[in-house]
Backbone as CSV, one residue per row, in Angstrom:
resi,resn,N_x,N_y,N_z,CA_x,CA_y,CA_z,C_x,C_y,C_z
1,MET,0.845,-1.207,-0.049,0.023,-0.023,-0.014,0.874,1.280,-0.007
2,THR,0.517,2.210,-0.798,1.182,3.515,-0.840,0.632,4.395,0.130
3,GLU,1.410,5.162,0.894,0.969,6.105,1.861,1.304,7.458,1.386
4,ILE,0.268,8.293,1.129,0.552,9.654,0.573,-0.039,10.720,1.441
5,ARG,-0.533,10.398,2.608,-1.229,11.355,3.486,-0.391,12.614,3.730
6,SER,0.842,12.453,3.974,1.670,13.571,4.382,2.051,14.476,3.244
7,THR,2.098,13.963,2.017,2.492,14.754,0.858,1.332,15.271,-0.011
8,PHE,0.118,14.740,0.137,-1.053,15.206,-0.656,-1.752,16.259,0.117
9,THR,-1.545,17.499,-0.349,-2.212,18.617,0.249,-2.748,19.449,-0.837
10,PHE,-3.523,20.512,-0.521,-4.053,21.343,-1.581,-2.961,22.083,-2.352
11,ASP,-1.812,22.366,-1.714,-0.682,23.018,-2.440,0.101,22.088,-3.277
12,THR,0.240,20.816,-2.859,1.057,19.848,-3.652,0.298,19.146,-4.643
13,ALA,-1.093,19.131,-4.650,-1.947,18.429,-5.554,-1.567,18.685,-6.996
14,PRO,-1.384,19.887,-7.505,-1.123,20.090,-8.818,0.172,19.281,-9.253
15,ALA,1.192,19.239,-8.541,2.370,18.392,-8.826,2.076,16.885,-8.868
16,LEU,1.000,16.423,-8.254,0.673,15.003,-8.236,-0.172,14.538,-9.232
17,ILE,-0.742,15.547,-10.048,-1.610,15.145,-11.200,-0.822,14.257,-12.109
18,GLY,-1.469,13.156,-12.537,-0.821,12.212,-13.412,-0.070,11.091,-12.663
19,THR,-0.043,11.089,-11.348,0.621,10.170,-10.582,-0.357,9.212,-9.848
20,GLU,0.176,8.046,-9.461,-0.601,7.164,-8.645,-0.547,7.555,-7.246
21,LEU,-1.738,7.677,-6.560,-1.789,8.161,-5.129,-1.738,6.980,-4.227
22,GLY,-2.183,5.795,-4.620,-2.229,4.707,-3.727,-2.851,3.481,-4.228
23,VAL,-2.471,2.347,-3.601,-3.004,1.036,-3.900,-3.363,0.305,-2.569
24,THR,-4.499,-0.176,-2.474,-4.930,-0.870,-1.222,-4.407,-2.314,-1.095
25,LYS,-4.534,-2.829,0.040,-4.242,-4.271,0.151,-5.379,-5.040,-0.527
26,TRP,-5.117,-6.356,-0.690,-6.200,-7.194,-1.313,-7.300,-7.452,-0.236
27,HIS,-8.588,-7.396,-0.724,-9.719,-7.632,0.051,-10.565,-8.750,-0.505
28,PRO,-10.905,-9.745,0.279,-11.761,-10.833,-0.191,-13.185,-10.340,-0.370
29,VAL,-13.903,-10.897,-1.372,-15.316,-10.686,-1.572,-16.048,-11.914,-1.140
30,THR,-16.839,-11.804,-0.158,-17.504,-12.945,0.386,-18.988,-13.004,0.033
31,GLN,-19.516,-14.229,0.135,-20.919,-14.354,-0.199,-21.781,-13.644,0.850
32,LYS,-21.330,-13.615,2.084,-22.057,-12.853,3.124,-22.109,-11.419,2.797
33,GLN,-21.065,-10.804,2.344,-21.113,-9.335,1.934,-22.020,-9.144,0.759
34,VAL,-22.009,-10.034,-0.216,-22.912,-9.881,-1.380,-24.310,-10.033,-0.917
35,ASN,-24.627,-11.002,-0.070,-25.931,-11.141,0.439,-26.419,-9.929,1.212
36,GLN,-25.527,-9.339,2.105,-25.889,-8.151,2.790,-26.232,-7.024,1.813
37,PHE,-25.447,-6.877,0.749,-25.667,-5.789,-0.187,-27.004,-6.078,-0.881
38,ALA,-27.267,-7.272,-1.252,-28.616,-7.584,-1.896,-29.726,-7.199,-0.992
39,ASN,-29.663,-7.485,0.282,-30.680,-7.075,1.254,-30.834,-5.589,1.393
40,VAL,-29.720,-4.852,1.412,-29.757,-3.430,1.589,-30.359,-2.762,0.324
41,THR,-29.995,-3.280,-0.807,-30.490,-2.650,-2.081,-31.738,-3.285,-2.622
42,GLN,-32.269,-4.303,-1.951,-33.464,-4.978,-2.314,-33.393,-5.616,-3.738
43,ASP,-32.171,-6.091,-4.035,-31.933,-6.759,-5.416,-31.447,-8.110,-5.106
44,HIS,-32.337,-9.091,-5.284,-32.068,-10.471,-4.882,-31.874,-11.322,-6.173
45,ASP,-31.187,-10.865,-7.114,-30.945,-11.668,-8.345,-30.161,-12.883,-8.008
46,TRP,-30.593,-14.021,-8.486,-29.959,-15.257,-8.183,-28.495,-15.408,-8.581
47,ILE,-27.992,-14.672,-9.645,-26.620,-14.747,-9.988,-25.730,-14.240,-8.985
48,HIS,-26.259,-13.476,-8.005,-25.522,-12.903,-6.895,-25.679,-13.595,-5.630
49,ILE,-26.842,-14.184,-5.392,-27.101,-14.721,-4.096,-27.425,-16.183,-3.946
50,ASN,-27.457,-16.883,-5.014,-27.828,-18.292,-4.958,-26.682,-19.107,-5.663
51,PRO,-25.584,-19.435,-4.788,-24.475,-20.140,-5.397,-24.765,-21.410,-6.177
52,GLU,-25.735,-22.287,-5.631,-26.056,-23.522,-6.379,-26.598,-23.186,-7.700
53,ARG,-27.594,-22.318,-7.839,-28.173,-22.056,-9.100,-27.198,-21.373,-10.012
54,ALA,-26.399,-20.455,-9.442,-25.305,-19.825,-10.322,-24.414,-20.784,-10.899
55,ARG,-24.102,-21.817,-10.125,-23.141,-22.915,-10.633,-23.820,-23.658,-11.775
56,GLN,-25.076,-23.934,-11.586,-25.825,-24.764,-12.549,-26.258,-23.961,-13.833
57,GLU,-26.661,-22.731,-13.607,-27.254,-22.025,-14.794,-26.505,-20.774,-15.255
58,GLY,-25.615,-20.313,-14.384,-24.868,-19.103,-14.733,-23.636,-19.378,-15.555
59,PRO,-23.089,-18.298,-16.117,-21.910,-18.406,-16.991,-20.621,-18.411,-16.218
60,TYR,-20.636,-18.237,-14.875,-19.319,-18.055,-14.152,-19.028,-19.193,-13.220
61,ASP,-19.816,-20.210,-13.174,-19.540,-21.359,-12.272,-19.598,-20.990,-10.825
62,GLY,-20.502,-20.001,-10.526,-20.685,-19.525,-9.166,-21.264,-18.077,-9.200
63,THR,-21.470,-17.605,-7.987,-22.058,-16.260,-7.865,-21.028,-15.132,-8.128
64,ILE,-21.550,-14.011,-8.529,-20.658,-12.876,-8.861,-21.157,-11.644,-7.968
65,SER,-20.275,-10.803,-7.706,-20.610,-9.643,-6.940,-21.459,-8.621,-7.756
66,PHE,-22.120,-7.840,-7.105,-22.900,-6.715,-7.804,-21.809,-5.704,-8.278
67,GLY,-22.019,-5.134,-9.494,-21.173,-4.085,-9.972,-21.240,-2.883,-8.926
68,PHE,-22.438,-2.536,-8.452,-22.568,-1.408,-7.539,-21.928,-1.668,-6.171
69,PHE,-21.781,-2.888,-5.873,-21.107,-3.271,-4.605,-19.614,-2.934,-4.834
70,THR,-19.061,-3.299,-5.938,-17.668,-2.960,-6.301,-17.453,-1.410,-6.239
71,LEU,-18.351,-0.668,-6.875,-18.323,0.726,-6.841,-18.420,1.316,-5.523
72,SER,-19.212,0.768,-4.633,-19.436,1.273,-3.350,-18.229,1.177,-2.443
73,LEU,-17.297,0.205,-2.772,-16.081,0.034,-2.006,-15.030,1.112,-2.264
74,LEU,-15.263,1.977,-3.249,-14.300,2.994,-3.576,-14.008,3.886,-2.259
75,THR,-15.064,4.241,-1.571,-14.911,5.175,-0.425,-14.024,4.538,0.621
76,ALA,-14.286,3.279,1.007,-13.481,2.607,1.979,-12.011,2.422,1.470
77,PHE,-11.859,2.104,0.123,-10.525,1.991,-0.397,-9.846,3.391,-0.350
78,SER,-10.544,4.394,-0.585,-9.965,5.808,-0.574,-9.434,6.131,0.817
79,HIS,-10.104,5.716,1.871,-9.740,6.014,3.192,-8.422,5.062,3.511
80,GLU,-8.381,3.940,2.965,-7.266,3.084,3.204,-5.923,3.677,2.704
81,VAL,-5.985,4.343,1.536,-4.820,4.811,0.897,-4.549,6.327,1.174
82,GLY,-5.504,7.029,1.949,-5.304,8.408,2.229,-5.543,9.292,1.145
83,LEU,-6.629,9.086,0.371,-6.863,9.770,-0.868,-7.350,11.206,-0.668
84,TRP,-7.606,11.641,0.519,-7.974,13.052,0.796,-6.752,13.836,1.057
85,PRO,-6.744,15.065,0.651,-5.677,15.985,0.984,-5.493,16.073,2.541
86,SER,-4.313,16.032,3.044,-4.164,15.986,4.521,-4.681,17.275,5.188
87,ASP,-4.769,18.279,4.443,-5.258,19.604,4.987,-6.690,19.878,4.607
88,ALA,-7.476,18.879,4.293,-8.902,19.057,3.901,-9.706,19.064,5.227
89,ARG,-10.654,20.074,5.275,-11.581,20.056,6.430,-12.659,18.904,6.231
90,TYR,-13.161,18.806,5.063,-14.041,17.721,4.667,-14.028,17.471,3.218
91,GLY,-14.583,16.317,2.862,-14.652,16.009,1.371,-16.061,15.387,1.178
92,LEU,-16.591,15.632,-0.027,-17.902,15.103,-0.421,-17.812,14.427,-1.746
93,ASN,-18.501,13.325,-1.913,-18.658,12.706,-3.230,-19.358,13.737,-4.074
94,TYR,-18.850,13.981,-5.237,-19.453,14.975,-6.211,-20.112,14.205,-7.359
95,GLY,-19.528,13.069,-7.784,-20.170,12.242,-8.791,-19.107,11.446,-9.508
96,LEU,-19.554,10.954,-10.690,-18.678,10.094,-11.500,-18.795,10.602,-12.948
97,ASN,-17.768,10.816,-13.641,-17.867,11.096,-15.085,-18.149,9.851,-15.895
98,LYS,-17.572,8.728,-15.473,-17.902,7.505,-16.087,-17.525,6.335,-15.262
99,VAL,-18.184,5.212,-15.523,-17.907,3.966,-14.750,-18.030,2.839,-15.830
100,ARG,-17.012,1.966,-15.773,-17.103,0.809,-16.619,-16.829,-0.461,-15.839
101,TRP,-17.791,-1.436,-15.906,-17.510,-2.670,-15.281,-17.021,-3.641,-16.352
102,ILE,-15.755,-4.026,-16.221,-15.098,-4.701,-17.326,-15.122,-6.262,-17.144
103,THR,-14.822,-6.684,-15.922,-14.701,-8.094,-15.619,-15.564,-8.389,-14.391
104,PRO,-16.410,-9.415,-14.436,-17.159,-9.772,-13.277,-16.287,-10.271,-12.114
105,VAL,-16.704,-9.887,-10.877,-15.932,-10.263,-9.613,-16.684,-11.499,-9.136
106,LEU,-15.925,-12.664,-9.179,-16.472,-13.900,-8.696,-16.402,-13.839,-7.129
107,VAL,-17.493,-14.261,-6.478,-17.524,-14.399,-5.012,-16.340,-15.328,-4.639
108,GLY,-15.618,-14.937,-3.666,-14.476,-15.672,-3.235,-13.136,-15.196,-3.775
109,SER,-13.192,-14.281,-4.699,-12.006,-13.682,-5.221,-11.562,-12.521,-4.368
110,ARG,-10.327,-12.008,-4.647,-9.830,-10.806,-3.903,-9.706,-9.609,-4.793
111,ILE,-10.096,-8.439,-4.332,-9.866,-7.179,-5.107,-9.112,-6.137,-4.313
112,ARG,-8.711,-5.114,-5.123,-7.996,-4.026,-4.486,-8.263,-2.764,-5.358
113,GLY,-8.062,-1.635,-4.683,-8.246,-0.340,-5.341,-6.914,0.208,-5.719
114,ARG,-6.901,0.905,-6.895,-5.729,1.652,-7.341,-6.156,3.009,-7.737
115,PHE,-5.511,4.108,-7.251,-6.007,5.391,-7.548,-4.946,6.306,-8.127
116,ALA,-5.255,7.106,-9.149,-4.374,8.127,-9.801,-5.107,9.382,-9.866
117,LEU,-4.426,10.419,-9.462,-5.057,11.801,-9.492,-4.924,12.338,-10.941
118,ILE,-6.016,12.668,-11.524,-6.036,13.198,-12.946,-6.447,14.669,-13.041
119,GLY,-6.946,15.260,-11.930,-7.266,16.592,-11.880,-7.533,17.099,-10.469
120,PHE,-7.195,18.401,-10.198,-7.502,19.020,-8.941,-7.576,20.529,-9.215
121,ASP,-8.886,20.931,-9.343,-9.223,22.279,-9.817,-10.043,23.034,-8.856
122,PRO,-9.859,24.378,-8.824,-10.700,25.280,-8.046,-12.153,25.088,-8.457
123,HIS,-12.990,25.118,-7.414,-14.482,24.958,-7.659,-15.172,26.233,-7.191
124,ALA,-16.322,26.543,-7.806,-17.121,27.727,-7.469,-17.491,27.820,-5.991
125,SER,-17.496,26.697,-5.273,-17.946,26.616,-3.896,-16.847,27.150,-2.941
126,GLY,-15.628,27.346,-3.552,-14.535,27.749,-2.703,-13.592,26.596,-2.425
127,GLY,-14.031,25.423,-2.724,-13.213,24.278,-2.555,-12.483,23.828,-3.833
128,TYR,-12.005,22.619,-3.875,-11.330,22.003,-4.973,-11.988,20.757,-5.440
129,MET,-12.156,20.559,-6.747,-12.642,19.377,-7.403,-11.501,18.429,-7.769
130,SER,-11.533,17.325,-7.083,-10.596,16.252,-7.346,-11.110,15.257,-8.356
131,THR,-10.361,14.982,-9.389,-10.787,13.912,-10.348,-9.782,12.820,-10.237
132,THR,-10.298,11.624,-9.907,-9.404,10.523,-9.727,-9.820,9.348,-10.522
133,GLU,-8.795,8.718,-11.207,-9.119,7.465,-11.873,-8.970,6.348,-10.850
134,ALA,-10.119,5.626,-10.606,-10.223,4.631,-9.671,-10.375,3.294,-10.400
135,THR,-9.381,2.395,-10.115,-9.440,1.041,-10.825,-9.516,0.007,-9.693
136,VAL,-10.457,-0.942,-9.899,-10.599,-2.060,-8.984,-10.017,-3.257,-9.759
137,GLU,-8.987,-3.858,-9.180,-8.336,-5.040,-9.757,-8.802,-6.314,-9.115
138,ILE,-8.758,-7.377,-9.797,-9.000,-8.724,-9.393,-7.708,-9.454,-9.307
139,GLU,-7.390,-10.088,-8.158,-6.182,-10.780,-8.039,-6.089,-11.878,-9.051
140,GLY,-4.975,-11.942,-9.792,-4.807,-12.989,-10.771,-5.490,-12.783,-12.130
141,CYS,-6.087,-11.666,-12.309,-6.788,-11.352,-13.526,-6.142,-10.290,-14.323
142,ASN,-5.996,-10.382,-15.602,-5.331,-9.439,-16.396,-6.116,-8.168,-16.629
143,LYS,-7.444,-8.235,-16.590,-8.411,-7.076,-16.830,-8.909,-6.596,-15.490
144,PRO,-9.110,-5.339,-15.348,-9.710,-4.876,-14.033,-11.227,-5.240,-14.010
145,ALA,-11.720,-5.246,-12.721,-13.084,-5.422,-12.548,-13.842,-4.130,-12.959
146,MET,-13.356,-3.015,-12.647,-14.011,-1.747,-12.817,-12.991,-0.595,-12.950
147,VAL,-13.273,0.370,-13.759,-12.618,1.589,-13.939,-13.585,2.716,-13.834
148,ALA,-13.301,3.712,-13.013,-14.213,4.845,-12.812,-13.447,6.100,-12.734
149,GLU,-14.061,7.225,-13.253,-13.494,8.562,-13.071,-14.328,9.197,-12.021
150,TRP,-13.712,9.382,-10.801,-14.505,9.733,-9.588,-14.219,11.247,-9.230
151,LEU,-15.240,11.864,-8.928,-15.100,13.333,-8.596,-15.384,13.533,-7.029
152,GLY,-14.529,14.273,-6.454,-14.682,14.600,-5.032,-14.515,16.100,-4.769
153,LEU,-15.271,16.701,-3.957,-15.144,18.090,-3.635,-14.596,18.266,-2.268
154,PHE,-13.482,18.962,-2.165,-12.724,19.040,-0.955,-12.664,20.530,-0.481
155,MET,-12.889,20.720,0.798,-12.744,22.077,1.447,-11.543,22.114,2.376
156,ARG,-10.831,23.205,2.268,-9.620,23.436,3.132,-10.091,23.570,4.645
157,LYS,-9.113,23.223,5.446,-9.324,23.438,6.966,-9.368,24.912,7.189
């Protein structure tokens, strides 16, 4: 894992554009997590929550994670690598310019987040808009699970 907390500030951000800010450790994706996500989102599609049926009828020989579950992990991953400027008072999710789910995440596999800063610009609110390329990788897989361009609004202390 890359630790950038001490060097990523509002003043140093422009020099960090185009660089990797951090990579998380590997995290297992469990059936229990996927089932909990299904309950919270009220989406009980069998390809995610029924391992036996998914093995028999699905294309992946087992259940797969929800794409939106993978997306939802970005916040936790960002905290793990210190993706916020160390001198930020607070940060808010602002949105996503694009998200692509490239490879399904099989339940039982391990994933990690990789983040690169691609923009850090003044915003009309008085804060700064961070644009980050967020990639979720699957251990042992050549293609990522997901790539997103993620926007965050940060306010100085």
